[in-house]
C-alpha positions, 0 to 999 in steps of 0.5 A: 280156726283160731283168731286173736283179736287185738284192738288198739287201746285208748291211750291218754289224750286220745281224741277222734283223730287218733287214727291219723296221729302218726307222731313218733310218740303216738306210734311208740305208745301204740306199738308198746300197747300192742306188744304188751297185749300180744304178750298177755294173750300168748301167756294166756294161750286160750287156743290151747283149751279144748274146743267143741268138735263143731267149732269152726272159727273161734275168736279170742279177745283179750278183754274177754279172758 
């Protein structure tokens, strides 16, 4: 099983309440960041690399690639 972990990046001006900021601007910034991270991950496609025969679950994090 291959899992891609995409974490919400910090966006300028973030503070501890970022998880409850649903303003239009904040939502669009997060969507854009998520879309950009997803595109970068798809371009890198680490799941296409060979894996070991006993690897059951592999988690890919963008910051690790």
